[in-house]
MMTF fields as JSON, N, C-alpha, C and O atoms, coordinates in Angstrom:
{
  "mmtfVersion": "1.0.0",
  "mmtfProducer": "UNKNOWN",
  "numBonds": 455,
  "numAtoms": 456,
  "numGroups": 114,
  "numChains": 1,
  "numModels": 1,
  "chainsPerModel": [1],
  "groupsPerChain": [114],
  "chainIdList": ["A"],
  "bondAtomList": [4, 2, 8, 6, 12, 10, 16, 14, 20, 18, 24, 22, 28, 26, 32, 30, 36, 34, 40, 38, 44, 42, 48, 46, 52, 50, 56, 54, 60, 58, 64, 62, 68, 66, 72, 70, 76, 74, 80, 78, 84, 82, 88, 86, 92, 90, 96, 94, 100, 98, 104, 102, 108, 106, 112, 110, 116, 114, 120, 118, 124, 122, 128, 126, 132, 130, 136, 134, 140, 138, 144, 142, 148, 146, 152, 150, 156, 154, 160, 158, 164, 162, 168, 166, 172, 170, 176, 174, 180, 178, 184, 182, 188, 186, 192, 190, 196, 194, 200, 198, 204, 202, 208, 206, 212, 210, 216, 214, 220, 218, 224, 222, 228, 226, 232, 230, 236, 234, 240, 238, 244, 242, 248, 246, 252, 250, 256, 254, 260, 258, 264, 262, 268, 266, 272, 270, 276, 274, 280, 278, 284, 282, 288, 286, 292, 290, 296, 294, 300, 298, 304, 302, 308, 306, 312, 310, 316, 314, 320, 318, 324, 322, 328, 326, 332, 330, 336, 334, 340, 338, 344, 342, 348, 346, 352, 350, 356, 354, 360, 358, 364, 362, 368, 366, 372, 370, 376, 374, 380, 378, 384, 382, 388, 386, 392, 390, 396, 394, 400, 398, 404, 402, 408, 406, 412, 410, 416, 414, 420, 418, 424, 422, 428, 426, 432, 430, 436, 434, 440, 438, 444, 442, 448, 446, 452, 450],
  "bondOrderList": [1, 1, 1, 1, 1, 1, 1, 1, 1, 1, 1, 1, 1, 1, 1, 1, 1, 1, 1, 1, 1, 1, 1, 1, 1, 1, 1, 1, 1, 1, 1, 1, 1, 1, 1, 1, 1, 1, 1, 1, 1, 1, 1, 1, 1, 1, 1, 1, 1, 1, 1, 1, 1, 1, 1, 1, 1, 1, 1, 1, 1, 1, 1, 1, 1, 1, 1, 1, 1, 1, 1, 1, 1, 1, 1, 1, 1, 1, 1, 1, 1, 1, 1, 1, 1, 1, 1, 1, 1, 1, 1, 1, 1, 1, 1, 1, 1, 1, 1, 1, 1, 1, 1, 1, 1, 1, 1, 1, 1, 1, 1, 1, 1],
  "groupList": [{"groupName": "MET", "atomNameList": ["N", "CA", "C", "O"], "elementList": ["N", "C", "C", "O"], "formalChargeList": [0, 0, 0, 0], "bondAtomList": [1, 0, 2, 1, 3, 2], "bondOrderList": [1, 1, 2], "singleLetterCode": "M", "chemCompType": "L-PEPTIDE LINKING"}, {"groupName": "ARG", "atomNameList": ["N", "CA", "C", "O"], "elementList": ["N", "C", "C", "O"], "formalChargeList": [0, 0, 0, 0], "bondAtomList": [1, 0, 2, 1, 3, 2], "bondOrderList": [1, 1, 2], "singleLetterCode": "R", "chemCompType": "L-PEPTIDE LINKING"}, {"groupName": "ASP", "atomNameList": ["N", "CA", "C", "O"], "elementList": ["N", "C", "C", "O"], "formalChargeList": [0, 0, 0, 0], "bondAtomList": [1, 0, 2, 1, 3, 2], "bondOrderList": [1, 1, 2], "singleLetterCode": "D", "chemCompType": "L-PEPTIDE LINKING"}, {"groupName": "GLN", "atomNameList": ["N", "CA", "C", "O"], "elementList": ["N", "C", "C", "O"], "formalChargeList": [0, 0, 0, 0], "bondAtomList": [1, 0, 2, 1, 3, 2], "bondOrderList": [1, 1, 2], "singleLetterCode": "Q", "chemCompType": "L-PEPTIDE LINKING"}, {"groupName": "ALA", "atomNameList": ["N", "CA", "C", "O"], "elementList": ["N", "C", "C", "O"], "formalChargeList": [0, 0, 0, 0], "bondAtomList": [1, 0, 2, 1, 3, 2], "bondOrderList": [1, 1, 2], "singleLetterCode": "A", "chemCompType": "L-PEPTIDE LINKING"}, {"groupName": "GLU", "atomNameList": ["N", "CA", "C", "O"], "elementList": ["N", "C", "C", "O"], "formalChargeList": [0, 0, 0, 0], "bondAtomList": [1, 0, 2, 1, 3, 2], "bondOrderList": [1, 1, 2], "singleLetterCode": "E", "chemCompType": "L-PEPTIDE LINKING"}, {"groupName": "LYS", "atomNameList": ["N", "CA", "C", "O"], "elementList": ["N", "C", "C", "O"], "formalChargeList": [0, 0, 0, 0], "bondAtomList": [1, 0, 2, 1, 3, 2], "bondOrderList": [1, 1, 2], "singleLetterCode": "K", "chemCompType": "L-PEPTIDE LINKING"}, {"groupName": "LEU", "atomNameList": ["N", "CA", "C", "O"], "elementList": ["N", "C", "C", "O"], "formalChargeList": [0, 0, 0, 0], "bondAtomList": [1, 0, 2, 1, 3, 2], "bondOrderList": [1, 1, 2], "singleLetterCode": "L", "chemCompType": "L-PEPTIDE LINKING"}, {"groupName": "SER", "atomNameList": ["N", "CA", "C", "O"], "elementList": ["N", "C", "C", "O"], "formalChargeList": [0, 0, 0, 0], "bondAtomList": [1, 0, 2, 1, 3, 2], "bondOrderList": [1, 1, 2], "singleLetterCode": "S", "chemCompType": "L-PEPTIDE LINKING"}, {"groupName": "GLY", "atomNameList": ["N", "CA", "C", "O"], "elementList": ["N", "C", "C", "O"], "formalChargeList": [0, 0, 0, 0], "bondAtomList": [1, 0, 2, 1, 3, 2], "bondOrderList": [1, 1, 2], "singleLetterCode": "G", "chemCompType": "PEPTIDE LINKING"}, {"groupName": "ILE", "atomNameList": ["N", "CA", "C", "O"], "elementList": ["N", "C", "C", "O"], "formalChargeList": [0, 0, 0, 0], "bondAtomList": [1, 0, 2, 1, 3, 2], "bondOrderList": [1, 1, 2], "singleLetterCode": "I", "chemCompType": "L-PEPTIDE LINKING"}, {"groupName": "VAL", "atomNameList": ["N", "CA", "C", "O"], "elementList": ["N", "C", "C", "O"], "formalChargeList": [0, 0, 0, 0], "bondAtomList": [1, 0, 2, 1, 3, 2], "bondOrderList": [1, 1, 2], "singleLetterCode": "V", "chemCompType": "L-PEPTIDE LINKING"}, {"groupName": "ASN", "atomNameList": ["N", "CA", "C", "O"], "elementList": ["N", "C", "C", "O"], "formalChargeList": [0, 0, 0, 0], "bondAtomList": [1, 0, 2, 1, 3, 2], "bondOrderList": [1, 1, 2], "singleLetterCode": "N", "chemCompType": "L-PEPTIDE LINKING"}, {"groupName": "PHE", "atomNameList": ["N", "CA", "C", "O"], "elementList": ["N", "C", "C", "O"], "formalChargeList": [0, 0, 0, 0], "bondAtomList": [1, 0, 2, 1, 3, 2], "bondOrderList": [1, 1, 2], "singleLetterCode": "F", "chemCompType": "L-PEPTIDE LINKING"}, {"groupName": "THR", "atomNameList": ["N", "CA", "C", "O"], "elementList": ["N", "C", "C", "O"], "formalChargeList": [0, 0, 0, 0], "bondAtomList": [1, 0, 2, 1, 3, 2], "bondOrderList": [1, 1, 2], "singleLetterCode": "T", "chemCompType": "L-PEPTIDE LINKING"}, {"groupName": "HIS", "atomNameList": ["N", "CA", "C", "O"], "elementList": ["N", "C", "C", "O"], "formalChargeList": [0, 0, 0, 0], "bondAtomList": [1, 0, 2, 1, 3, 2], "bondOrderList": [1, 1, 2], "singleLetterCode": "H", "chemCompType": "L-PEPTIDE LINKING"}, {"groupName": "PRO", "atomNameList": ["N", "CA", "C", "O"], "elementList": ["N", "C", "C", "O"], "formalChargeList": [0, 0, 0, 0], "bondAtomList": [1, 0, 2, 1, 3, 2], "bondOrderList": [1, 1, 2], "singleLetterCode": "P", "chemCompType": "L-PEPTIDE LINKING"}, {"groupName": "TYR", "atomNameList": ["N", "CA", "C", "O"], "elementList": ["N", "C", "C", "O"], "formalChargeList": [0, 0, 0, 0], "bondAtomList": [1, 0, 2, 1, 3, 2], "bondOrderList": [1, 1, 2], "singleLetterCode": "Y", "chemCompType": "L-PEPTIDE LINKING"}, {"groupName": "TRP", "atomNameList": ["N", "CA", "C", "O"], "elementList": ["N", "C", "C", "O"], "formalChargeList": [0, 0, 0, 0], "bondAtomList": [1, 0, 2, 1, 3, 2], "bondOrderList": [1, 1, 2], "singleLetterCode": "W", "chemCompType": "L-PEPTIDE LINKING"}],
  "groupTypeList": [0, 1, 2, 3, 4, 5, 6, 7, 1, 7, 6, 0, 7, 5, 8, 3, 9, 4, 7, 9, 1, 8, 10, 4, 11, 11, 8, 9, 6, 9, 9, 11, 9, 6, 8, 12, 13, 14, 14, 12, 13, 4, 10, 12, 7, 4, 6, 7, 9, 6, 6, 11, 11, 10, 7, 2, 0, 2, 7, 9, 0, 4, 12, 11, 15, 10, 7, 10, 9, 6, 3, 4, 16, 17, 15, 7, 6, 2, 17, 7, 5, 9, 1, 11, 8, 13, 14, 2, 10, 10, 13, 1, 9, 16, 5, 12, 10, 15, 17, 10, 8, 9, 9, 8, 9, 13, 8, 8, 11, 11, 5, 18, 8, 5],
  "groupIdList": [1, 2, 3, 4, 5, 6, 7, 8, 9, 10, 11, 12, 13, 14, 15, 16, 17, 18, 19, 20, 21, 22, 23, 24, 25, 26, 27, 28, 29, 30, 31, 32, 33, 34, 35, 36, 37, 38, 39, 40, 41, 42, 43, 44, 45, 46, 47, 48, 49, 50, 51, 52, 53, 54, 55, 56, 57, 58, 59, 60, 61, 62, 63, 64, 65, 66, 67, 68, 69, 70, 71, 72, 73, 74, 75, 76, 77, 78, 79, 80, 81, 82, 83, 84, 85, 86, 87, 88, 89, 90, 91, 92, 93, 94, 95, 96, 97, 98, 99, 100, 101, 102, 103, 104, 105, 106, 107, 108, 109, 110, 111, 112, 113, 114],
  "secStructList": [7, 2, 2, 2, 2, 2, 2, 2, 2, 2, 2, 2, 2, 2, 2, 6, 6, 7, 1, 7, 7, 7, 7, 7, 7, 7, 7, 1, 1, 6, 6, 1, 1, 2, 2, 2, 2, 2, 2, 2, 2, 2, 2, 2, 2, 2, 2, 6, 6, 7, 7, 7, 3, 3, 3, 7, 7, 7, 6, 5, 5, 7, 7, 2, 2, 2, 2, 2, 6, 7, 7, 7, 1, 1, 7, 2, 2, 2, 2, 2, 6, 6, 1, 1, 7, 4, 4, 4, 4, 3, 3, 3, 7, 4, 4, 4, 7, 3, 3, 3, 7, 7, 7, 5, 1, 7, 7, 7, 1, 1, 7, 7, 7, 7],
  "xCoordList": [0.839, 0.019, 0.937, 0.657, 1.966, 2.904, 3.486, 3.698, 3.748, 4.185, 3.182, 3.574, 1.883, 0.907, 0.783, 0.619, 0.847, 0.683, 1.974, 1.818, 3.123, 4.305, 4.308, 4.826, 3.784, 3.612, 2.622, 2.85, 1.582, 0.534, 1.096, 0.836, 1.859, 2.458, 3.479, 3.528, 4.28, 5.218, 4.488, 4.853, 3.413, 2.575, 2.061, 2.034, 1.646, 1.054, 2.1, 1.832, 3.29, 4.417, 4.875, 5.17, 4.909, 5.302, 4.289, 4.674, 3.029, 1.952, 2.079, 1.818, 2.466, 2.697, 4.037, 4.339, 4.812, 6.097, 7.159, 8.245, 6.838, 7.832, 9.064, 10.095, 8.929, 10.128, 10.619, 9.89, 11.955, 12.652, 12.698, 12.309, 13.166, 13.42, 14.865, 15.565, 15.326, 16.709, 16.785, 16.014, 17.722, 17.856, 19.336, 20.216, 19.609, 21.015, 21.394, 20.641, 22.532, 23.011, 24.326, 25.337, 24.241, 25.337, 25.708, 24.954, 26.821, 27.351, 28.617, 29.471, 28.772, 29.916, 31.185, 32.285, 30.992, 32.107, 32.345, 31.43, 33.581, 33.91, 33.848, 33.894, 33.751, 33.765, 32.517, 32.579, 31.408, 30.199, 29.229, 28.188, 29.664, 28.877, 28.039, 27.168, 28.299, 27.47, 27.508, 26.465, 28.751, 28.749, 28.274, 27.696, 28.438, 27.87, 26.357, 25.742, 25.714, 24.331, 23.827, 22.892, 24.333, 23.961, 24.031, 23.063, 25.109, 25.142, 24.155, 23.513, 23.991, 23.002, 21.561, 20.759, 21.235, 19.986, 19.637, 18.513, 20.683, 20.498, 20.114, 19.152, 20.907, 20.659, 19.304, 18.646, 18.816, 17.511, 16.418, 15.37, 16.652, 15.617, 15.563, 14.477, 16.773, 16.866, 16.134, 15.467, 16.271, 15.601, 14.002, 13.274, 13.58, 12.179, 11.658, 10.538, 12.66, 12.295, 12.51, 12.071, 13.177, 13.394, 14.634, 15.513, 14.682, 15.88, 16.777, 16.321, 17.974, 18.849, 20.215, 20.835, 20.657, 21.999, 22.57, 21.978, 23.772, 24.461, 25.545, 26.342, 25.477, 26.485, 27.389, 27.005, 28.576, 29.495, 30.18, 31.083, 29.775, 30.369, 31.454, 31.804, 31.938, 33.095, 34.332, 35.116, 34.461, 35.618, 36.923, 37.192, 37.802, 39.088, 39.087, 40.131, 38.014, 37.925, 36.724, 36.144, 36.256, 35.015, 35.435, 36.57, 34.454, 34.689, 33.472, 33.42, 32.494, 31.304, 31.764, 31.265, 32.703, 33.226, 33.866, 33.778, 34.504, 35.117, 34.105, 34.203, 33.062, 31.956, 31.237, 30.829, 31.068, 30.345, 31.263, 30.742, 32.583, 33.483, 33.803, 34.209, 33.613, 33.889, 34.582, 33.937, 35.863, 36.625, 36.138, 35.958, 35.943, 35.434, 36.653, 37.506, 36.661, 37.751, 37.707, 38.738, 36.543, 36.376, 35.646, 34.861, 35.924, 35.289, 34.599, 34.651, 33.966, 33.293, 34.322, 34.006, 35.506, 36.631, 36.854, 37.014, 36.858, 37.144, 36.038, 36.293, 34.825, 33.723, 33.848, 33.771, 34.028, 34.211, 35.334, 35.264, 36.39, 37.575, 37.374, 38.267, 36.166, 35.867, 36.513, 36.521, 37.097, 37.857, 36.887, 37.198, 35.723, 34.753, 33.439, 33.225, 32.459, 31.048, 30.342, 30.897, 29.196, 28.517, 28.181, 28.323, 27.719, 27.383, 28.636, 28.488, 29.776, 31.009, 31.35, 32.122, 30.758, 30.979, 30.037, 30.227, 28.899, 27.954, 28.137, 28.16, 28.266, 28.56, 27.568, 26.94, 27.399, 26.437, 27.132, 28.231, 26.377, 26.894, 26.039, 25.268, 26.125, 25.28, 23.781, 23.402, 23.004, 21.456, 20.934, 19.955, 21.577, 21.114, 21.122, 20.357, 21.914, 22.141, 23.156, 23.937, 23.25, 24.236, 24.911, 24.357, 26.192, 26.952, 27.843, 28.248, 28.15, 29.18, 30.171, 29.881, 31.362, 32.425, 32.961, 33.189, 33.179, 33.824, 35.303, 35.953, 35.791, 37.263, 38.003, 37.476, 39.225, 39.937, 41.355, 41.927, 41.892, 43.231, 43.505, 44.654, 42.498, 42.724, 42.084, 41.015, 42.585, 42.039, 41.954, 41.523, 42.34, 42.442, 41.117, 41.01, 40.128, 38.749, 38.203, 37.741, 38.225, 37.562, 38.664, 39.465, 38.694, 39.682, 38.827, 37.91, 39.235, 38.614, 39.27, 40.495, 38.4, 39.019, 38.295, 37.16, 38.955, 38.379, 37.533, 37.008],
  "yCoordList": [-1.192, 0.038, 1.217, 2.198, 1.158, 2.34, 2.686, 3.86, 1.657, 1.962, 2.783, 3.745, 2.43, 3.17, 4.579, 5.496, 4.821, 6.123, 6.952, 8.107, 6.423, 7.14, 7.474, 8.53, 6.674, 6.894, 8.113, 9.008, 8.067, 9.105, 10.474, 11.507, 10.455, 11.687, 12.274, 13.481, 11.352, 11.728, 12.413, 13.467, 11.669, 12.253, 13.619, 14.5, 13.781, 15.101, 16.169, 17.312, 15.835, 16.821, 17.127, 18.27, 16.142, 16.345, 17.225, 18.118, 17.006, 17.858, 19.275, 20.226, 19.432, 20.842, 21.45, 22.571, 20.759, 21.279, 21.285, 21.838, 20.682, 20.69, 19.829, 20.044, 18.849, 17.962, 18.302, 18.663, 18.173, 18.308, 17.0, 15.943, 17.087, 15.968, 15.824, 16.817, 14.591, 14.289, 13.616, 12.709, 14.075, 13.49, 13.049, 13.888, 11.883, 11.373, 11.204, 10.617, 11.712, 11.622, 10.722, 11.158, 9.454, 8.578, 7.87, 7.842, 7.364, 6.517, 5.727, 6.279, 4.498, 3.781, 4.169, 3.722, 5.065, 5.428, 6.934, 7.74, 7.226, 8.636, 9.392, 8.736, 10.664, 11.485, 11.368, 11.616, 11.009, 10.896, 12.142, 12.185, 13.141, 14.281, 14.514, 15.384, 13.725, 13.819, 15.197, 15.777, 15.761, 17.142, 18.189, 19.148, 18.151, 19.113, 19.038, 20.104, 17.934, 17.715, 18.217, 19.017, 17.837, 18.222, 19.717, 20.319, 20.35, 21.811, 22.521, 23.457, 22.168, 22.796, 22.559, 23.493, 21.331, 21.012, 21.829, 22.296, 21.96, 22.753, 24.196, 24.75, 24.802, 26.162, 26.352, 27.32, 25.425, 25.549, 25.37, 26.008, 24.481, 24.317, 25.589, 26.027, 26.244, 27.452, 28.621, 29.45, 28.655, 29.603, 29.527, 30.49, 28.285, 28.06, 28.269, 27.952, 28.846, 29.126, 28.019, 28.131, 26.969, 25.794, 26.172, 26.872, 25.663, 25.713, 24.547, 23.407, 24.744, 23.635, 23.687, 24.74, 22.459, 22.214, 21.082, 20.004, 21.296, 20.255, 19.65, 20.369, 18.445, 17.707, 16.903, 15.859, 17.421, 16.714, 15.586, 15.824, 14.389, 13.232, 12.498, 11.358, 13.107, 12.507, 12.87, 13.743, 12.125, 12.3, 12.06, 10.976, 13.18, 13.067, 13.683, 14.153, 13.683, 14.3, 15.103, 15.111, 15.783, 16.669, 17.875, 18.352, 18.293, 19.488, 20.335, 21.158, 20.163, 21.057, 22.486, 23.436, 22.658, 24.049, 24.703, 25.916, 23.876, 24.461, 24.89, 25.954, 24.016, 24.444, 25.634, 26.464, 25.733, 26.952, 28.145, 29.249, 28.039, 29.129, 29.757, 30.917, 28.973, 29.549, 28.405, 27.424, 28.561, 27.739, 27.697, 28.737, 26.574, 26.504, 26.28, 25.421, 27.19, 27.035, 25.79, 25.302, 25.317, 23.986, 23.002, 23.363, 21.742, 20.682, 19.659, 19.741, 18.713, 17.622, 16.952, 16.577, 16.77, 16.125, 16.861, 16.226, 18.218, 18.97, 18.628, 18.392, 18.619, 18.219, 16.807, 16.602, 15.822, 14.452, 14.234, 13.323, 15.046, 14.905, 15.818, 15.928, 16.431, 17.252, 18.503, 19.029, 19.125, 20.403, 21.58, 22.679, 21.378, 22.529, 21.992, 20.78, 22.939, 22.522, 22.32, 22.755, 21.719, 21.391, 22.643, 22.691, 23.678, 24.909, 25.623, 26.491, 25.31, 25.92, 25.406, 26.036, 24.226, 23.674, 23.941, 23.466, 24.747, 25.038, 26.458, 27.456, 26.501, 27.793, 28.191, 27.338, 29.5, 29.991, 30.049, 30.564, 29.484, 29.583, 30.488, 31.265, 30.437, 31.276, 30.909, 29.796, 31.827, 31.623, 31.119, 30.373, 31.516, 31.174, 29.712, 29.257, 28.928, 27.486, 27.465, 28.414, 26.458, 26.252, 24.886, 23.977, 24.858, 23.522, 23.185, 24.043, 21.909, 21.288, 20.608, 19.694, 21.14, 20.49, 19.279, 19.239, 18.251, 17.024, 17.165, 16.419, 18.131, 18.389, 17.598, 16.604, 18.025, 17.424, 16.964, 17.551, 15.891, 15.55, 14.869, 14.901, 14.199, 13.492, 12.134, 11.995, 11.246, 9.833, 9.328, 8.192, 10.102, 9.558, 9.643, 9.157, 10.228, 10.349, 9.009, 8.679, 8.214, 6.825, 5.795, 5.655, 5.035, 4.03, 2.665, 2.347, 1.941, 0.647, -0.384, -0.436, -1.265, -2.335, -3.662, -3.644, -4.691, -5.975, -6.693, -7.776],
  "zCoordList": [0.0, 0.016, -0.017, -0.707, 0.668, 0.748, -0.637, -0.941, -1.483, -2.793, -3.587, -4.247, -3.545, -4.288, -3.741, -4.545, -2.468, -1.834, -2.31, -2.705, -2.278, -2.647, -4.125, -4.487, -4.971, -6.419, -6.626, -7.439, -5.871, -6.017, -5.539, -6.155, -4.444, -3.976, -5.045, -5.281, -5.667, -6.702, -7.906, -8.426, -8.27, -9.423, -9.139, -9.999, -7.89, -7.569, -7.513, -7.883, -7.06, -7.015, -8.532, -8.882, -9.31, -10.677, -11.377, -12.132, -11.154, -11.87, -11.35, -12.086, -10.123, -9.651, -10.016, -9.607, -10.747, -11.104, -10.023, -10.196, -8.943, -7.803, -7.968, -7.33, -8.839, -9.153, -10.459, -11.383, -10.528, -11.79, -12.59, -12.093, -13.802, -14.544, -14.906, -15.104, -14.995, -15.32, -16.668, -16.98, -17.452, -18.86, -18.932, -18.741, -19.175, -19.241, -20.731, -21.507, -21.1, -22.497, -22.358, -21.808, -22.887, -22.607, -23.966, -24.939, -23.92, -25.042, -24.664, -23.97, -25.075, -24.734, -25.497, -25.173, -26.582, -27.393, -27.191, -27.022, -27.223, -27.148, -28.47, -29.51, -28.51, -29.701, -30.547, -31.752, -29.979, -30.777, -30.733, -31.388, -29.91, -29.752, -28.555, -28.547, -27.514, -26.291, -25.712, -25.406, -25.548, -24.898, -25.808, -25.296, -27.151, -27.977, -28.034, -28.052, -28.063, -28.011, -26.643, -26.626, -25.616, -24.255, -24.121, -23.657, -24.496, -24.338, -25.22, -24.744, -26.407, -27.35, -26.799, -26.78, -26.355, -25.911, -24.581, -24.394, -23.682, -22.449, -22.808, -22.274, -23.745, -24.167, -24.629, -24.249, -25.482, -26.037, -24.998, -25.092, -23.972, -22.896, -22.108, -21.728, -21.827, -21.074, -21.846, -21.227, -23.128, -23.882, -23.85, -24.092, -23.528, -23.381, -21.863, -21.462, -21.119, -19.679, -18.654, -17.51, -19.062, -18.143, -17.402, -17.906, -16.126, -15.346, -15.708, -15.619, -16.094, -16.514, -15.828, -15.672, -15.418, -14.924, -15.613, -15.663, -16.182, -16.915, -15.849, -15.247, -15.72, -14.929, -15.878, -16.405, -16.066, -16.933, -16.2, -15.398, -16.457, -15.673, -16.513, -16.207, -17.486, -18.236, -17.5, -17.872, -16.405, -15.482, -16.173, -16.692, -16.173, -16.821, -18.274, -18.726, -18.948, -20.303, -20.401, -21.487, -19.432, -19.465, -20.388, -20.381, -21.143, -21.997, -22.171, -23.085, -21.33, -21.451, -21.128, -21.732, -20.19, -19.771, -21.041, -21.23, -21.894, -23.124, -24.082, -24.693, -24.233, -25.163, -24.745, -25.556, -23.407, -22.85, -22.943, -23.099, -22.862, -23.017, -21.621, -21.539, -20.537, -19.218, -18.388, -18.017, -18.121, -17.284, -15.835, -15.203, -15.355, -13.924, -13.028, -13.251, -11.918, -11.044, -10.144, -9.68, -9.922, -9.213, -10.076, -10.952, -9.806, -10.503, -9.655, -8.428, -10.257, -9.443, -8.61, -7.481, -9.054, -8.383, -7.02, -5.978, -7.071, -5.78, -4.748, -3.567, -5.263, -4.279, -3.815, -2.603, -4.625, -4.219, -3.258, -2.434, -3.33, -2.501, -1.162, -0.322, -1.059, 0.107, 0.21, 1.323, -0.808, -0.718, -0.854, -0.393, -1.474, -1.6, -1.403, -1.449, -1.163, -0.952, -2.251, -3.261, -2.357, -3.527, -4.318, -5.54, -3.569, -4.295, -4.858, -5.718, -4.434, -5.01, -6.408, -7.131, -6.801, -8.11, -9.138, -10.258, -8.858, -9.759, -10.354, -9.635, -11.703, -12.303, -13.322, -13.951, -13.514, -14.452, -15.926, -16.131, -16.84, -18.253, -19.084, -18.52, -20.379, -21.209, -21.161, -20.796, -21.52, -21.614, -20.296, -20.273, -19.143, -17.767, -17.529, -16.68, -18.197, -17.795, -16.772, -16.709, -15.924, -14.968, -15.294, -15.913, -14.791, -15.127, -13.995, -13.21, -13.915, -13.071, -13.989, -14.759, -13.832, -14.688, -14.067, -12.858, -14.882, -14.437, -14.249, -13.518, -14.923, -14.893, -15.973, -16.472, -16.346, -17.359, -16.866, -15.947, -17.516, -17.177, -15.925, -15.482, -15.243, -14.045, -14.06, -14.655, -13.524, -13.49, -12.085, -11.889, -11.08, -9.726, -8.998, -7.872, -9.587, -8.939, -8.756, -7.663, -9.756, -9.752, -9.684, -10.608, -8.514, -8.408, -8.594, -7.837, -9.655, -9.925, -9.121, -9.003, -8.528, -7.809, -8.269, -8.746, -8.109, -8.535, -7.477, -7.737]
}
């Protein structure tokens, strides 16, 4: 019964616009245009009045900040390592979009173990 009640509450919140939506743009192959598509899609959504935050999760090869034309002083890596707060890594880009840069040139964020 709790599952049905929870689903109903979520539907009510969604209909009131209280919840945001998440869209993931992914591919197993690099260089196919994920960042270009995401940046252009975000700009177009913002022009329609939507609130948009891009989270560039391409750890080590992130380039949304390059496409936006604004270098981020802090990256997702800085937050994950506890050096800055979450609000410190959110930056304003063009057309009133916001972004969180994954950072470039590092591989120490994710440690794979067997």
